[in-house]
A tleap script that builds the chain and sets N, CA, C and O, in Angstrom:
source leaprc.protein.ff14SB
mol = sequence {
  NMET HIE ARG LEU LYS ILE GLY ILE ARG ASN
  THR LEU ARG PRO PRO ASP LEU GLU GLN GLN
  LYS LYS LYS LEU ARG LYS ALA CYS LYS ASP
  PHE GLU ALA VAL PHE THR TYR GLN MET LEU
  LYS SER MET ARG ASN THR VAL GLN LYS CYS
  ASP LEU PHE HIE GLY GLY GLN GLY GLU GLU
  VAL TYR GLN SER LEU LEU ASP MET GLU LEU
  SER LYS LYS MET ALA ASP LEU GLY PRO GLY
  SER LEU THR ARG LEU LEU TYR ASP GLN PHE
  LYS ASP ARG LEU GLY PRO GLY PRO GLU SER
  VAL GLY ARG ILE ASP LYS LYS CLYS
}
set mol.1.N position { 37.186 5.306 28.039 }
set mol.1.CA position { 35.973 5.714 28.042 }
set mol.1.C position { 36.055 6.019 26.191 }
set mol.1.O position { 37.012 6.533 25.611 }
set mol.2.N position { 34.676 5.498 25.507 }
set mol.2.CA position { 34.402 6.134 24.712 }
set mol.2.C position { 33.187 7.208 24.792 }
set mol.2.O position { 32.339 7.541 25.621 }
set mol.3.N position { 33.628 7.622 23.276 }
set mol.3.CA position { 33.119 8.965 23.473 }
set mol.3.C position { 31.692 9.022 21.944 }
set mol.3.O position { 31.964 8.833 20.759 }
set mol.4.N position { 30.124 9.361 22.567 }
set mol.4.CA position { 29.160 9.064 22.095 }
set mol.4.C position { 29.771 10.294 21.234 }
set mol.4.O position { 30.816 10.928 21.389 }
set mol.5.N position { 28.554 10.418 20.099 }
set mol.5.CA position { 29.104 11.204 19.031 }
set mol.5.C position { 27.385 12.005 18.757 }
set mol.5.O position { 26.778 11.744 17.718 }
set mol.6.N position { 27.003 12.601 19.419 }
set mol.6.CA position { 25.414 13.056 18.688 }
set mol.6.C position { 25.440 13.806 17.945 }
set mol.6.O position { 25.967 14.853 18.322 }
set mol.7.N position { 25.060 13.785 16.872 }
set mol.7.CA position { 24.719 15.046 16.329 }
set mol.7.C position { 23.629 15.606 15.274 }
set mol.7.O position { 23.294 14.917 14.310 }
set mol.8.N position { 23.150 16.759 15.482 }
set mol.8.CA position { 22.268 17.407 14.344 }
set mol.8.C position { 22.197 16.744 12.867 }
set mol.8.O position { 21.167 16.708 12.193 }
set mol.9.N position { 23.249 16.309 12.533 }
set mol.9.CA position { 23.827 16.285 11.273 }
set mol.9.C position { 23.331 14.923 10.798 }
set mol.9.O position { 22.889 15.001 9.652 }
set mol.10.N position { 23.254 13.442 11.433 }
set mol.10.CA position { 22.919 12.543 10.823 }
set mol.10.C position { 21.366 12.240 11.095 }
set mol.10.O position { 20.809 11.209 10.718 }
set mol.11.N position { 20.726 13.309 11.822 }
set mol.11.CA position { 19.476 13.131 12.242 }
set mol.11.C position { 18.569 14.039 10.499 }
set mol.11.O position { 17.595 13.614 9.878 }
set mol.12.N position { 19.315 15.178 10.247 }
set mol.12.CA position { 19.018 15.575 8.912 }
set mol.12.C position { 19.165 15.319 7.774 }
set mol.12.O position { 18.776 15.881 6.750 }
set mol.13.N position { 19.846 14.288 7.987 }
set mol.13.CA position { 20.177 13.720 6.176 }
set mol.13.C position { 19.370 13.054 5.472 }
set mol.13.O position { 18.822 12.253 6.229 }
set mol.14.N position { 19.136 12.984 4.834 }
set mol.14.CA position { 17.787 12.271 3.611 }
set mol.14.C position { 18.038 11.366 3.713 }
set mol.14.O position { 19.182 10.924 3.817 }
set mol.15.N position { 16.402 10.425 3.718 }
set mol.15.CA position { 16.929 8.848 3.534 }
set mol.15.C position { 17.489 8.434 1.911 }
set mol.15.O position { 17.382 8.990 0.818 }
set mol.16.N position { 17.959 7.507 2.259 }
set mol.16.CA position { 18.155 6.642 1.426 }
set mol.16.C position { 17.537 6.681 -0.632 }
set mol.16.O position { 16.338 6.754 -0.898 }
set mol.17.N position { 18.067 6.650 -1.177 }
set mol.17.CA position { 17.054 6.856 -2.174 }
set mol.17.C position { 16.545 4.908 -2.276 }
set mol.17.O position { 15.857 4.845 -3.295 }
set mol.18.N position { 16.626 3.602 -1.704 }
set mol.18.CA position { 16.627 2.612 -2.086 }
set mol.18.C position { 15.898 2.561 -0.898 }
set mol.18.O position { 14.986 1.851 -1.322 }
set mol.19.N position { 15.533 2.823 0.544 }
set mol.19.CA position { 14.530 3.271 1.488 }
set mol.19.C position { 13.611 3.734 0.830 }
set mol.19.O position { 12.708 2.967 0.494 }
set mol.20.N position { 13.564 5.091 0.456 }
set mol.20.CA position { 12.463 5.669 -0.287 }
set mol.20.C position { 11.412 4.349 -1.125 }
set mol.20.O position { 10.188 4.232 -1.063 }
set mol.21.N position { 12.355 3.534 -1.834 }
set mol.21.CA position { 11.542 2.850 -2.778 }
set mol.21.C position { 11.240 1.811 -1.807 }
set mol.21.O position { 11.548 0.843 -2.503 }
set mol.22.N position { 11.029 1.533 -1.191 }
set mol.22.CA position { 10.873 0.168 -0.792 }
set mol.22.C position { 9.491 1.027 0.222 }
set mol.22.O position { 8.562 0.254 0.457 }
set mol.23.N position { 9.360 2.035 0.624 }
set mol.23.CA position { 8.306 2.427 1.199 }
set mol.23.C position { 7.739 2.687 0.342 }
set mol.23.O position { 6.690 3.073 0.856 }
set mol.24.N position { 7.604 2.795 -0.879 }
set mol.24.CA position { 7.044 3.558 -2.132 }
set mol.24.C position { 6.131 2.435 -2.122 }
set mol.24.O position { 4.905 2.363 -2.046 }
set mol.25.N position { 7.213 1.430 -2.236 }
set mol.25.CA position { 7.085 -0.275 -2.753 }
set mol.25.C position { 5.281 -1.007 -1.565 }
set mol.25.O position { 4.480 -1.883 -1.891 }
set mol.26.N position { 5.305 -0.446 -0.723 }
set mol.26.CA position { 4.696 -0.789 0.434 }
set mol.26.C position { 3.820 0.149 0.310 }
set mol.26.O position { 2.693 -0.033 0.772 }
set mol.27.N position { 3.997 0.789 -0.035 }
set mol.27.CA position { 2.546 1.959 0.128 }
set mol.27.C position { 1.218 1.638 -0.925 }
set mol.27.O position { -0.010 1.704 -0.867 }
set mol.28.N position { 2.315 1.233 -1.961 }
set mol.28.CA position { 1.086 1.065 -3.207 }
set mol.28.C position { 0.717 -0.418 -2.710 }
set mol.28.O position { -0.329 -0.538 -2.072 }
set mol.29.N position { 1.695 -1.835 -3.017 }
set mol.29.CA position { 1.380 -2.379 -2.043 }
set mol.29.C position { 0.159 -2.262 -1.116 }
set mol.29.O position { -0.726 -3.017 -1.520 }
set mol.30.N position { -0.039 -1.888 -0.511 }
set mol.30.CA position { -1.173 -1.537 0.640 }
set mol.30.C position { -2.021 -0.588 0.076 }
set mol.30.O position { -3.067 -0.382 0.691 }
set mol.31.N position { -1.805 0.087 -1.029 }
set mol.31.CA position { -3.253 0.633 -1.542 }
set mol.31.C position { -4.080 -0.043 -2.438 }
set mol.31.O position { -5.251 0.161 -2.756 }
set mol.32.N position { -2.999 -1.167 -2.911 }
set mol.32.CA position { -3.887 -2.445 -3.383 }
set mol.32.C position { -4.653 -3.127 -3.054 }
set mol.32.O position { -5.750 -3.450 -3.511 }
set mol.33.N position { -3.926 -3.481 -1.943 }
set mol.33.CA position { -5.074 -3.592 -0.382 }
set mol.33.C position { -5.905 -3.504 -0.168 }
set mol.33.O position { -6.539 -4.559 -0.137 }
set mol.34.N position { -6.438 -2.596 0.068 }
set mol.34.CA position { -7.392 -1.931 0.684 }
set mol.34.C position { -8.415 -1.754 -0.606 }
set mol.34.O position { -9.638 -1.818 -0.479 }
set mol.35.N position { -7.821 -1.548 -1.717 }
set mol.35.CA position { -9.009 -1.125 -3.085 }
set mol.35.C position { -9.462 -2.605 -3.143 }
set mol.35.O position { -10.678 -2.776 -3.053 }
set mol.36.N position { -8.478 -3.988 -3.313 }
set mol.36.CA position { -9.105 -4.235 -3.456 }
set mol.36.C position { -9.969 -5.726 -2.624 }
set mol.36.O position { -10.309 -6.817 -3.083 }
set mol.37.N position { -10.086 -5.135 -1.283 }
set mol.37.CA position { -10.943 -5.177 -0.422 }
set mol.37.C position { -12.298 -4.806 -0.966 }
set mol.37.O position { -13.247 -5.249 -1.614 }
set mol.38.N position { -11.720 -3.437 -0.153 }
set mol.38.CA position { -13.094 -2.291 -0.841 }
set mol.38.C position { -14.772 -3.777 -1.730 }
set mol.38.O position { -15.856 -4.343 -1.587 }
set mol.39.N position { -13.279 -3.449 -2.749 }
set mol.39.CA position { -14.184 -4.311 -4.442 }
set mol.39.C position { -14.804 -5.840 -4.172 }
set mol.39.O position { -15.621 -6.447 -4.865 }
set mol.40.N position { -14.110 -6.285 -2.866 }
set mol.40.CA position { -14.778 -7.115 -2.891 }
set mol.40.C position { -15.483 -7.480 -1.991 }
set mol.40.O position { -15.946 -8.620 -1.979 }
set mol.41.N position { -15.831 -6.185 -0.590 }
set mol.41.CA position { -16.570 -5.950 -0.275 }
set mol.41.C position { -18.324 -6.204 -1.067 }
set mol.41.O position { -19.375 -6.844 -1.027 }
set mol.42.N position { -17.279 -4.748 -1.976 }
set mol.42.CA position { -18.509 -4.211 -2.805 }
set mol.42.C position { -19.494 -5.296 -2.968 }
set mol.42.O position { -20.657 -5.362 -2.569 }
set mol.43.N position { -18.519 -6.437 -3.886 }
set mol.43.CA position { -19.401 -7.107 -4.672 }
set mol.43.C position { -20.202 -8.433 -4.281 }
set mol.43.O position { -21.032 -9.036 -4.961 }
set mol.44.N position { -19.620 -8.791 -2.706 }
set mol.44.CA position { -20.163 -9.596 -1.971 }
set mol.44.C position { -21.658 -8.954 -1.673 }
set mol.44.O position { -22.614 -9.684 -1.411 }
set mol.45.N position { -21.758 -7.581 -1.735 }
set mol.45.CA position { -23.465 -7.523 -1.156 }
set mol.45.C position { -24.072 -7.204 -1.872 }
set mol.45.O position { -25.185 -6.715 -1.677 }
set mol.46.N position { -23.415 -7.416 -3.193 }
set mol.46.CA position { -25.198 -7.999 -4.088 }
set mol.46.C position { -24.945 -9.283 -4.316 }
set mol.46.O position { -24.481 -9.182 -5.452 }
set mol.47.N position { -24.912 -10.343 -4.082 }
set mol.47.CA position { -25.368 -11.444 -3.436 }
set mol.47.C position { -26.061 -11.524 -2.554 }
set mol.47.O position { -25.691 -11.437 -1.383 }
set mol.48.N position { -27.723 -11.786 -3.099 }
set mol.48.CA position { -28.292 -12.028 -2.224 }
set mol.48.C position { -28.223 -13.464 -1.415 }
set mol.48.O position { -27.896 -14.515 -1.965 }
set mol.49.N position { -28.598 -13.340 0.045 }
set mol.49.CA position { -28.287 -14.061 0.852 }
set mol.49.C position { -29.705 -15.103 1.277 }
set mol.49.O position { -30.863 -14.774 1.535 }
set mol.50.N position { -29.069 -16.428 1.222 }
set mol.50.CA position { -30.319 -16.796 2.107 }
set mol.50.C position { -30.272 -17.346 3.067 }
set mol.50.O position { -29.293 -17.929 3.535 }
set mol.51.N position { -31.834 -17.198 3.723 }
set mol.51.CA position { -32.035 -17.269 5.179 }
set mol.51.C position { -31.629 -18.750 5.729 }
set mol.51.O position { -31.510 -19.136 6.891 }
set mol.52.N position { -31.436 -19.533 4.343 }
set mol.52.CA position { -31.033 -21.249 5.022 }
set mol.52.C position { -29.397 -21.654 5.167 }
set mol.52.O position { -28.908 -22.725 5.527 }
set mol.53.N position { -28.949 -20.811 4.888 }
set mol.53.CA position { -27.656 -21.045 4.950 }
set mol.53.C position { -26.841 -19.834 5.324 }
set mol.53.O position { -25.729 -19.902 5.846 }
set mol.54.N position { -27.560 -18.573 4.979 }
set mol.54.CA position { -27.148 -17.788 5.859 }
set mol.54.C position { -26.703 -17.906 7.098 }
set mol.54.O position { -27.616 -18.161 7.884 }
set mol.55.N position { -25.286 -17.790 7.749 }
set mol.55.CA position { -24.602 -17.981 9.251 }
set mol.55.C position { -24.556 -16.540 10.220 }
set mol.55.O position { -23.710 -16.444 11.109 }
set mol.56.N position { -25.321 -15.691 10.016 }
set mol.56.CA position { -25.525 -14.855 10.951 }
set mol.56.C position { -24.854 -13.638 10.501 }
set mol.56.O position { -24.661 -13.340 9.322 }
set mol.57.N position { -24.363 -12.657 11.974 }
set mol.57.CA position { -23.047 -11.505 11.950 }
set mol.57.C position { -21.769 -12.511 12.047 }
set mol.57.O position { -20.736 -12.173 11.470 }
set mol.58.N position { -21.819 -13.851 12.830 }
set mol.58.CA position { -20.038 -14.509 13.188 }
set mol.58.C position { -19.723 -14.938 11.556 }
set mol.58.O position { -18.511 -14.774 11.424 }
set mol.59.N position { -20.117 -15.264 10.672 }
set mol.59.CA position { -20.568 -15.454 9.552 }
set mol.59.C position { -19.952 -14.124 8.247 }
set mol.59.O position { -19.758 -14.321 7.047 }
set mol.60.N position { -19.769 -12.810 9.038 }
set mol.60.CA position { -19.882 -11.501 8.142 }
set mol.60.C position { -19.227 -11.057 8.797 }
set mol.60.O position { -19.068 -9.856 8.580 }
set mol.61.N position { -18.453 -11.629 9.947 }
set mol.61.CA position { -17.584 -11.569 10.545 }
set mol.61.C position { -15.489 -12.223 10.456 }
set mol.61.O position { -14.417 -11.667 10.695 }
set mol.62.N position { -15.883 -13.554 10.009 }
set mol.62.CA position { -14.862 -13.896 9.068 }
set mol.62.C position { -14.874 -14.066 8.003 }
set mol.62.O position { -13.902 -14.253 7.271 }
set mol.63.N position { -16.106 -14.027 7.698 }
set mol.63.CA position { -16.122 -13.239 5.868 }
set mol.63.C position { -15.082 -12.459 5.086 }
set mol.63.O position { -14.352 -12.615 4.107 }
set mol.64.N position { -15.379 -11.532 6.013 }
set mol.64.CA position { -14.403 -10.649 5.804 }
set mol.64.C position { -13.350 -10.007 5.871 }
set mol.64.O position { -12.711 -9.184 5.214 }
set mol.65.N position { -13.274 -10.855 7.317 }
set mol.65.CA position { -11.039 -11.360 7.891 }
set mol.65.C position { -10.923 -11.298 6.335 }
set mol.65.O position { -10.229 -10.554 5.642 }
set mol.66.N position { -12.123 -12.658 5.843 }
set mol.66.CA position { -11.378 -13.619 4.311 }
set mol.66.C position { -10.564 -12.773 3.541 }
set mol.66.O position { -9.371 -12.848 3.247 }
set mol.67.N position { -11.565 -11.833 3.231 }
set mol.67.CA position { -11.472 -11.167 2.106 }
set mol.67.C position { -10.076 -9.865 2.109 }
set mol.67.O position { -9.415 -9.283 1.250 }
set mol.68.N position { -10.169 -9.885 3.802 }
set mol.68.CA position { -8.709 -8.849 3.519 }
set mol.68.C position { -7.388 -9.878 3.421 }
set mol.68.O position { -6.228 -9.587 3.129 }
set mol.69.N position { -7.994 -11.245 3.784 }
set mol.69.CA position { -6.304 -11.667 3.135 }
set mol.69.C position { -6.376 -12.474 2.471 }
set mol.69.O position { -5.683 -13.488 2.549 }
set mol.70.N position { -7.544 -12.178 1.323 }
set mol.70.CA position { -7.212 -12.697 -0.214 }
set mol.70.C position { -6.854 -11.131 -0.723 }
set mol.70.O position { -5.629 -11.139 -0.839 }
set mol.71.N position { -7.231 -10.116 -0.994 }
set mol.71.CA position { -6.679 -9.253 -0.848 }
set mol.71.C position { -5.967 -8.617 -0.392 }
set mol.71.O position { -6.015 -7.493 -0.892 }
set mol.72.N position { -4.714 -8.785 0.932 }
set mol.72.CA position { -3.764 -8.957 0.592 }
set mol.72.C position { -2.866 -8.998 0.036 }
set mol.72.O position { -1.939 -8.191 -0.047 }
set mol.73.N position { -3.221 -11.070 -0.948 }
set mol.73.CA position { -2.506 -11.352 -1.095 }
set mol.73.C position { -2.220 -11.764 -2.473 }
set mol.73.O position { -1.354 -12.444 -3.023 }
set mol.74.N position { -3.610 -10.887 -2.956 }
set mol.74.CA position { -3.705 -10.562 -3.718 }
set mol.74.C position { -2.985 -9.597 -5.083 }
set mol.74.O position { -2.703 -9.652 -6.281 }
set mol.75.N position { -2.953 -8.810 -4.001 }
set mol.75.CA position { -2.099 -7.304 -4.149 }
set mol.75.C position { -0.635 -7.491 -5.045 }
set mol.75.O position { -0.192 -8.605 -4.765 }
set mol.76.N position { 0.097 -6.918 -5.841 }
set mol.76.CA position { 0.805 -7.204 -7.125 }
set mol.76.C position { 1.363 -8.499 -7.250 }
set mol.76.O position { 2.281 -9.289 -7.033 }
set mol.77.N position { 0.080 -8.198 -7.806 }
set mol.77.CA position { 0.320 -10.617 -8.854 }
set mol.77.C position { 0.071 -9.807 -9.569 }
set mol.77.O position { -0.463 -8.719 -9.359 }
set mol.78.N position { 0.534 -10.383 -10.746 }
set mol.78.CA position { 0.918 -10.272 -12.403 }
set mol.78.C position { 1.783 -8.641 -12.970 }
set mol.78.O position { 1.741 -7.676 -12.207 }
set mol.79.N position { 2.342 -8.555 -14.017 }
set mol.79.CA position { 3.136 -7.979 -14.530 }
set mol.79.C position { 2.106 -6.101 -14.812 }
set mol.79.O position { 2.653 -5.093 -15.260 }
set mol.80.N position { 0.901 -6.182 -14.463 }
set mol.80.CA position { -0.707 -5.119 -14.450 }
set mol.80.C position { -0.848 -4.705 -13.329 }
set mol.80.O position { -1.340 -3.610 -13.054 }
set mol.81.N position { -0.347 -5.697 -12.367 }
set mol.81.CA position { -0.759 -4.534 -10.744 }
set mol.81.C position { -1.391 -3.572 -10.793 }
set mol.81.O position { -1.686 -3.206 -11.930 }
set mol.82.N position { -1.751 -2.960 -9.946 }
set mol.82.CA position { -1.806 -1.837 -9.882 }
set mol.82.C position { -0.977 -1.377 -9.019 }
set mol.82.O position { -0.815 -0.157 -8.996 }
set mol.83.N position { -0.316 -2.128 -8.190 }
set mol.83.CA position { 0.904 -1.345 -7.426 }
set mol.83.C position { 1.778 -1.336 -8.004 }
set mol.83.O position { 2.645 -0.563 -7.596 }
set mol.84.N position { 2.164 -2.305 -9.510 }
set mol.84.CA position { 3.334 -1.676 -9.934 }
set mol.84.C position { 3.504 -0.593 -10.968 }
set mol.84.O position { 4.526 -0.092 -11.436 }
set mol.85.N position { 1.594 -0.254 -11.314 }
set mol.85.CA position { 1.118 1.113 -12.150 }
set mol.85.C position { 1.579 2.031 -10.970 }
set mol.85.O position { 2.378 2.948 -11.159 }
set mol.86.N position { 1.096 1.776 -9.868 }
set mol.86.CA position { 1.762 2.991 -8.876 }
set mol.86.C position { 3.194 3.143 -8.987 }
set mol.86.O position { 3.847 4.153 -9.250 }
set mol.87.N position { 3.510 2.148 -8.778 }
set mol.87.CA position { 5.123 2.450 -8.192 }
set mol.87.C position { 5.300 2.591 -9.103 }
set mol.87.O position { 6.049 3.510 -8.771 }
set mol.88.N position { 5.408 2.596 -10.676 }
set mol.88.CA position { 6.228 3.444 -11.924 }
set mol.88.C position { 5.865 4.643 -11.611 }
set mol.88.O position { 6.570 5.220 -10.783 }
set mol.89.N position { 4.965 5.188 -12.035 }
set mol.89.CA position { 3.888 6.089 -11.949 }
set mol.89.C position { 4.806 7.315 -11.269 }
set mol.89.O position { 5.061 8.470 -11.612 }
set mol.90.N position { 5.220 6.352 -9.970 }
set mol.90.CA position { 5.768 7.910 -8.775 }
set mol.90.C position { 7.241 7.447 -8.709 }
set mol.90.O position { 7.923 8.258 -8.083 }
set mol.91.N position { 7.916 6.408 -9.161 }
set mol.91.CA position { 9.575 6.059 -8.889 }
set mol.91.C position { 10.405 7.669 -8.870 }
set mol.91.O position { 11.034 8.376 -8.083 }
set mol.92.N position { 9.957 7.677 -10.203 }
set mol.92.CA position { 10.490 9.087 -11.314 }
set mol.92.C position { 10.324 10.197 -9.711 }
set mol.92.O position { 11.516 10.456 -9.546 }
set mol.93.N position { 9.872 10.639 -9.007 }
set mol.93.CA position { 9.424 11.775 -7.503 }
set mol.93.C position { 10.338 11.440 -6.783 }
set mol.93.O position { 11.002 12.423 -6.452 }
set mol.94.N position { 10.685 10.552 -6.392 }
set mol.94.CA position { 11.471 10.700 -5.257 }
set mol.94.C position { 13.062 10.709 -5.741 }
set mol.94.O position { 13.623 10.169 -6.694 }
set mol.95.N position { 13.425 11.353 -4.926 }
set mol.95.CA position { 14.551 12.313 -4.371 }
set mol.95.C position { 15.411 11.901 -3.772 }
set mol.95.O position { 15.434 10.700 -3.503 }
set mol.96.N position { 16.587 12.904 -3.284 }
set mol.96.CA position { 17.468 13.113 -2.521 }
set mol.96.C position { 16.683 14.502 -1.136 }
set mol.96.O position { 17.112 14.425 0.015 }
set mol.97.N position { 16.004 15.197 -1.353 }
set mol.97.CA position { 15.963 15.891 -0.672 }
set mol.97.C position { 14.079 16.285 -0.317 }
set mol.97.O position { 13.443 16.371 -1.367 }
set mol.98.N position { 13.369 16.473 0.761 }
set mol.98.CA position { 12.399 17.195 0.661 }
set mol.98.C position { 11.610 17.606 -0.897 }
set mol.98.O position { 10.690 16.956 -1.391 }
set mol.99.N position { 12.180 18.728 -1.435 }
set mol.99.CA position { 11.982 18.990 -2.079 }
set mol.99.C position { 11.401 18.909 -3.579 }
set mol.99.O position { 10.913 19.776 -4.305 }
set mol.100.N position { 11.624 17.632 -3.752 }
set mol.100.CA position { 11.629 16.528 -4.672 }
set mol.100.C position { 10.252 16.149 -3.957 }
set mol.100.O position { 9.522 15.743 -4.862 }
set mol.101.N position { 9.575 16.100 -2.757 }
set mol.101.CA position { 8.215 15.106 -2.713 }
set mol.101.C position { 7.359 15.791 -2.774 }
set mol.101.O position { 6.428 15.635 -1.983 }
set mol.102.N position { 7.331 16.691 -3.613 }
set mol.102.CA position { 6.005 17.743 -4.757 }
set mol.102.C position { 6.386 18.357 -5.672 }
set mol.102.O position { 6.114 19.511 -6.001 }
set mol.103.N position { 7.280 17.343 -6.306 }
set mol.103.CA position { 7.660 17.840 -7.956 }
set mol.103.C position { 6.556 17.668 -8.795 }
set mol.103.O position { 5.440 17.153 -8.727 }
set mol.104.N position { 6.997 18.058 -9.322 }
set mol.104.CA position { 5.752 17.931 -10.398 }
set mol.104.C position { 6.817 18.177 -11.944 }
set mol.104.O position { 7.654 19.017 -12.272 }
set mol.105.N position { 6.161 16.808 -12.665 }
set mol.105.CA position { 7.018 17.203 -13.810 }
set mol.105.C position { 6.541 17.897 -15.187 }
set mol.105.O position { 5.369 17.876 -15.564 }
set mol.106.N position { 7.420 18.411 -15.774 }
set mol.106.CA position { 7.141 19.535 -16.315 }
set mol.106.C position { 7.507 19.144 -17.601 }
set mol.106.O position { 7.543 20.186 -18.256 }
set mol.107.N position { 7.828 18.107 -18.384 }
set mol.107.CA position { 7.821 17.656 -19.187 }
set mol.107.C position { 6.960 17.969 -20.772 }
set mol.107.O position { 7.295 18.048 -21.954 }
set mol.108.N position { 5.677 18.083 -19.974 }
set mol.108.CA position { 4.566 18.461 -20.810 }
set mol.108.C position { 4.631 20.041 -21.562 }
set mol.108.O position { 3.710 20.418 -22.286 }
savepdb mol mol.pdb
quit
């Protein structure tokens, strides 16, 4: 019969640096998508709606869903995207332990 080793040592191990980088990149991309969605939503609110062609509440729902998908697709496009800028800003703060999470650069 095999023994199952359960220990606290494995659960307290700090996350792998590559895994932290993946999570950071996803968080940055998600932030850019939400930011872009809010910008698209604000831009659409500035355009006057014509009563002749306005589809009502159904059109607003589908327009909102379209804006969400557009913002997800637009996130992390190009070399100067907000995702890449944020990722480059925060990636140096990743480290092996929890003490590196709130670390402040003292280079200044």
